[in-house]
C-alpha positions as a Python dict, from the first residue, in 0.01 Angstrom:
ca = {
    (1, 'M'): (0, 0, 0),
    (2, 'T'): (-315, -184, -106),
    (3, 'D'): (-590, -235, 152),
    (4, 'F'): (-763, -572, 144),
    (5, 'D'): (-1115, -652, 264),
    (6, 'F'): (-1001, -895, 529),
    (7, 'D'): (-1346, -1021, 632),
    (8, 'W'): (-1431, -1101, 267),
    (9, 'L'): (-1099, -1276, 219),
    (10, 'A'): (-1129, -1474, 543),
    (11, 'T'): (-1479, -1589, 447),
    (12, 'G'): (-1347, -1690, 107),
    (13, 'L'): (-1056, -1883, 255),
    (14, 'R'): (-1283, -2071, 492),
    (15, 'N'): (-1541, -2151, 224),
    (16, 'R'): (-1294, -2253, -46),
    (17, 'T'): (-1102, -2471, 200),
    (18, 'A'): (-1428, -2637, 306),
    (19, 'D'): (-1511, -2694, -62),
    (20, 'F'): (-1167, -2847, -112),
    (21, 'A'): (-1209, -3079, 185),
    (22, 'A'): (-1552, -3193, 64),
    (23, 'A'): (-1415, -3271, -283),
    (24, 'A'): (-1109, -3452, -148),
    (25, 'Q'): (-1327, -3670, 74),
    (26, 'Q'): (-1493, -3809, -238),
    (27, 'G'): (-1171, -3921, -406),
    (28, 'D'): (-928, -4210, -373),
    (29, 'P'): (-633, -4092, -155),
    (30, 'A'): (-390, -4277, -385),
    (31, 'A'): (-541, -4146, -709),
    (32, 'T'): (-315, -3941, -935),
    (33, 'V'): (-432, -3580, -963),
    (34, 'P'): (-484, -3532, -1341),
    (35, 'T'): (-393, -3163, -1331),
    (36, 'C'): (-93, -3220, -1097),
    (37, 'P'): (32, -3558, -1221),
    (38, 'D'): (331, -3569, -985),
    (39, 'W'): (93, -3581, -689),
    (40, 'Q'): (-157, -3823, -549),
    (41, 'L'): (-472, -3680, -394),
    (42, 'R'): (-315, -3730, -51),
    (43, 'N'): (-23, -3505, -155),
    (44, 'L'): (-265, -3238, -274),
    (45, 'V'): (-432, -3237, 68),
    (46, 'G'): (-86, -3214, 223),
    (47, 'H'): (-4, -2913, 7),
    (48, 'I'): (-314, -2723, 121),
    (49, 'G'): (-258, -2788, 491),
    (50, 'Q'): (115, -2723, 473),
    (51, 'G'): (85, -2413, 257),
    (52, 'Q'): (-159, -2234, 484),
    (53, 'R'): (44, -2319, 795),
    (54, 'W'): (361, -2201, 617),
    (55, 'A'): (193, -1867, 542),
    (56, 'A'): (80, -1835, 904),
    (57, 'E'): (438, -1892, 1023),
    (58, 'I'): (566, -1621, 788),
    (59, 'V'): (317, -1372, 934),
    (60, 'R'): (405, -1469, 1291),
    (61, 'T'): (784, -1468, 1253),
    (62, 'G'): (847, -1210, 982),
    (63, 'T'): (1076, -1452, 799),
    (64, 'I'): (1015, -1641, 478),
    (65, 'G'): (1175, -1966, 373),
    (66, 'G'): (1118, -2208, 90),
    (67, 'P'): (771, -2361, 65),
    (68, 'P'): (736, -2706, 219),
    (69, 'D'): (736, -3022, 6),
    (70, 'P'): (385, -3175, -14),
    (71, 'L'): (542, -3519, -39),
    (72, 'D'): (661, -3473, 319),
    (73, 'A'): (318, -3377, 455),
    (74, 'E'): (125, -3601, 692),
    (75, 'P'): (-243, -3503, 673),
    (76, 'G'): (-353, -3813, 861),
    (77, 'S'): (-617, -4061, 754),
    (78, 'P'): (-879, -3942, 502),
    (79, 'E'): (-1143, -3909, 771),
    (80, 'Q'): (-915, -3653, 940),
    (81, 'W'): (-851, -3444, 628),
    (82, 'T'): (-1138, -3200, 671),
    (83, 'Q'): (-1043, -3112, 1027),
    (84, 'W'): (-674, -3087, 933),
    (85, 'V'): (-714, -2844, 642),
    (86, 'L'): (-982, -2633, 811),
    (87, 'A'): (-755, -2597, 1115),
    (88, 'A'): (-483, -2465, 881),
    (89, 'S'): (-717, -2193, 750),
    (90, 'E'): (-808, -2088, 1103),
    (91, 'E'): (-440, -2078, 1200),
    (92, 'L'): (-362, -1843, 910),
    (93, 'I'): (-664, -1620, 974),
    (94, 'A'): (-576, -1597, 1345),
    (95, 'A'): (-213, -1512, 1267),
    (96, 'V'): (-317, -1229, 1035),
    (97, 'Q'): (-577, -1099, 1280),
    (98, 'Q'): (-321, -1089, 1559),
    (99, 'H'): (-61, -919, 1338),
    (100, 'G'): (-308, -669, 1192),
    (101, 'P'): (-453, -743, 846),
    (102, 'Q'): (-345, -408, 699),
    (103, 'D'): (-10, -388, 879),
    (104, 'P'): (304, -462, 674),
    (105, 'A'): (426, -820, 666),
    (106, 'V'): (688, -1012, 474),
    (107, 'S'): (565, -1158, 145),
    (108, 'I'): (702, -1306, -175),
    (109, 'L'): (670, -954, -322),
    (110, 'G'): (843, -772, -39),
    (111, 'S'): (644, -582, 224),
    (112, 'R'): (268, -619, 182),
    (113, 'P'): (-32, -604, 418),
    (114, 'A'): (-56, -927, 616),
    (115, 'A'): (-393, -997, 451),
    (116, 'F'): (-190, -1062, 134),
    (117, 'W'): (-135, -1414, 263),
    (118, 'V'): (-504, -1486, 319),
    (119, 'R'): (-571, -1374, -37),
    (120, 'R'): (-283, -1578, -182),
    (121, 'M'): (-382, -1895, 2),
    (122, 'M'): (-750, -1843, -79),
    (123, 'H'): (-680, -1838, -451),
    (124, 'D'): (-435, -2126, -421),
    (125, 'V'): (-699, -2346, -258),
    (126, 'S'): (-961, -2232, -513),
    (127, 'I'): (-751, -2370, -798),
    (128, 'H'): (-668, -2684, -606),
    (129, 'C'): (-1035, -2736, -526),
    (130, 'F'): (-1083, -2776, -900),
    (131, 'D'): (-793, -3025, -898),
    (132, 'A'): (-951, -3227, -617),
    (133, 'A'): (-1292, -3221, -784),
    (134, 'R'): (-1142, -3336, -1113),
    (135, 'T'): (-966, -3621, -932),
    (136, 'A'): (-1295, -3725, -769),
    (137, 'A'): (-1484, -3681, -1100),
    (138, 'I'): (-1728, -3427, -957),
    (139, 'P'): (-1815, -3077, -1084),
    (140, 'Y'): (-1683, -2760, -925),
    (141, 'E'): (-1724, -2392, -1011),
    (142, 'I'): (-1535, -2107, -845),
    (143, 'P'): (-1780, -1830, -741),
    (144, 'A'): (-1766, -1545, -992),
    (145, 'D'): (-1664, -1267, -750),
    (146, 'Y'): (-1380, -1469, -602),
    (147, 'A'): (-1272, -1587, -948),
    (148, 'A'): (-1255, -1227, -1071),
    (149, 'D'): (-1036, -1136, -775),
    (150, 'G'): (-825, -1443, -851),
    (151, 'I'): (-763, -1316, -1205),
    (152, 'A'): (-664, -976, -1068),
    (153, 'E'): (-432, -1135, -813),
    (154, 'L'): (-252, -1345, -1075),
    (155, 'L'): (-206, -1042, -1298),
    (156, 'E'): (-77, -840, -1002),
    (157, 'L'): (174, -1115, -925),
    (158, 'F'): (310, -1142, -1277),
    (159, 'T'): (324, -769, -1346),
    (160, 'D'): (489, -671, -1015),
    (161, 'P'): (860, -598, -1070),
    (162, 'Q'): (937, -754, -729),
    (163, 'V'): (833, -1098, -849),
    (164, 'R'): (1141, -1115, -1069),
    (165, 'V'): (1358, -1137, -760),
    (166, 'V'): (1221, -1487, -699),
    (167, 'R'): (1125, -1562, -1059),
    (168, 'P'): (1395, -1415, -1289),
    (169, 'D'): (1260, -1634, -1568),
    (170, 'L'): (963, -1398, -1590),
    (171, 'A'): (1183, -1154, -1781),
    (172, 'A'): (1065, -1361, -2079),
    (173, 'L'): (727, -1185, -2042),
    (174, 'N'): (881, -864, -2175),
    (175, 'G'): (751, -782, -2519),
    (176, 'S'): (701, -517, -2782),
    (177, 'G'): (342, -417, -2722),
    (178, 'E'): (162, -750, -2767),
    (179, 'T'): (-181, -743, -2602),
    (180, 'I'): (-401, -1008, -2442),
    (181, 'G'): (-766, -946, -2361),
    (182, 'L'): (-956, -1142, -2096),
    (183, 'R'): (-1327, -1089, -2139),
    (184, 'P'): (-1579, -1222, -1885),
    (185, 'L'): (-1939, -1286, -1984),
    (186, 'S'): (-2044, -966, -1805),
    (187, 'G'): (-1863, -665, -1662),
    (188, 'D'): (-1525, -521, -1749),
    (189, 'G'): (-1241, -742, -1860),
    (190, 'W'): (-864, -718, -1834),
    (191, 'L'): (-613, -600, -2093),
    (192, 'I'): (-252, -719, -2061),
    (193, 'T'): (22, -543, -2254),
    (194, 'R'): (372, -690, -2284),
    (195, 'T'): (611, -393, -2288),
    (196, 'A'): (989, -380, -2315),
    (197, 'D'): (1004, -313, -1937),
    (198, 'G'): (769, -596, -1846),
    (199, 'P'): (397, -668, -1865),
    (200, 'V'): (131, -429, -1739),
    (201, 'Y'): (-246, -467, -1715),
    (202, 'E'): (-559, -255, -1694),
    (203, 'R'): (-914, -339, -1590),
    (204, 'K'): (-1085, -262, -1917),
    (205, 'D'): (-1203, -409, -2245),
    (206, 'G'): (-1043, -312, -2571),
    (207, 'P'): (-895, -444, -2893),
    (208, 'A'): (-621, -700, -2839),
    (209, 'D'): (-397, -929, -3039),
    (210, 'V'): (-575, -1222, -2878),
    (211, 'T'): (-890, -1234, -2667),
    (212, 'L'): (-1007, -1510, -2435),
    (213, 'A'): (-1374, -1502, -2335),
    (214, 'G'): (-1560, -1705, -2075),
    (215, 'S'): (-1695, -1695, -1721),
    (216, 'P'): (-1459, -1551, -1457),
    (217, 'G'): (-1411, -1900, -1314),
    (218, 'D'): (-1321, -2052, -1648),
    (219, 'L'): (-1090, -1762, -1735),
    (220, 'L'): (-909, -1811, -1404),
    (221, 'L'): (-877, -2184, -1464),
    (222, 'A'): (-736, -2116, -1810),
    (223, 'L'): (-479, -1874, -1667),
    (224, 'A'): (-390, -2138, -1409),
    (225, 'Q'): (-350, -2387, -1695),
    (226, 'R'): (-632, -2609, -1575),
    (227, 'L'): (-850, -2563, -1884),
    (228, 'P'): (-717, -2582, -2241),
    (229, 'L'): (-784, -2286, -2467),
    (230, 'D'): (-1007, -2501, -2686),
    (231, 'D'): (-1232, -2602, -2395),
    (232, 'D'): (-1601, -2567, -2480),
    (233, 'S'): (-1642, -2311, -2199),
    (234, 'L'): (-1391, -2071, -2359),
    (235, 'T'): (-1368, -1873, -2682),
    (236, 'C'): (-1023, -1775, -2805),
    (237, 'T'): (-996, -1534, -3099),
    (238, 'G'): (-699, -1363, -3261),
    (239, 'D'): (-332, -1457, -3242),
    (240, 'R'): (-350, -1755, -3010),
    (241, 'E'): (29, -1787, -3000),
    (242, 'V'): (56, -1462, -2799),
    (243, 'L'): (-160, -1612, -2524),
    (244, 'E'): (16, -1947, -2539),
    (245, 'Q'): (349, -1772, -2486),
    (246, 'W'): (208, -1601, -2176),
    (247, 'L'): (72, -1926, -2034),
    (248, 'A'): (399, -2109, -2098),
    (249, 'R'): (582, -1863, -1872),
    (250, 'T'): (335, -1804, -1590),
    (251, 'G'): (301, -2137, -1413),
    (252, 'L'): (284, -2127, -1031),
}
């Protein structure tokens, strides 16, 4: 069972949630979120507060139900948003601390250390911070170390056989050896291979059918389908269709 650096994750969750709140405060609550067009900014705030409280309840009770509907959330007036979402982060961190960060807990992938949920919610709010910033027309960049962990977390999710219990559609990621390279501007990259038994990945550079290069933050945003492959911050070389097929099947 994987050990997680809980203090690092908790710091990341607090900081990314604070970044999200600051970005949301600068937008129109009724504005449509360009990257989540079914939601207004108010719904996006509701999703963050609800999602982190939902995760805390899973850790406390040991049971997992369907995620809450952001359209049903009541985050209060915009001047209350910061307090509301930051309180959700603290609730989740406290629940994991009380349970034991490395002790087994229920997760969407079966039994995992309770800190799994802090990591999952941290990366969720990182992506949605970009959404809030885009809605408010302000810049935002995910810190490189957290973005790199976000890439690893997404790849772990989509290559874990357990995920197919809740996402049977991911069987479409099976392949015949097609490879995708993710290459950051510095350090090792990631190599995804689509095998007949499902996708696998390694933390390494190497030849691939298609390679996507950029900063860790921009690579993560591309994987999360927030940046198009032809964005100026990215360089895509090789058989682009192989990567497009992956992206078409890996939405969260």
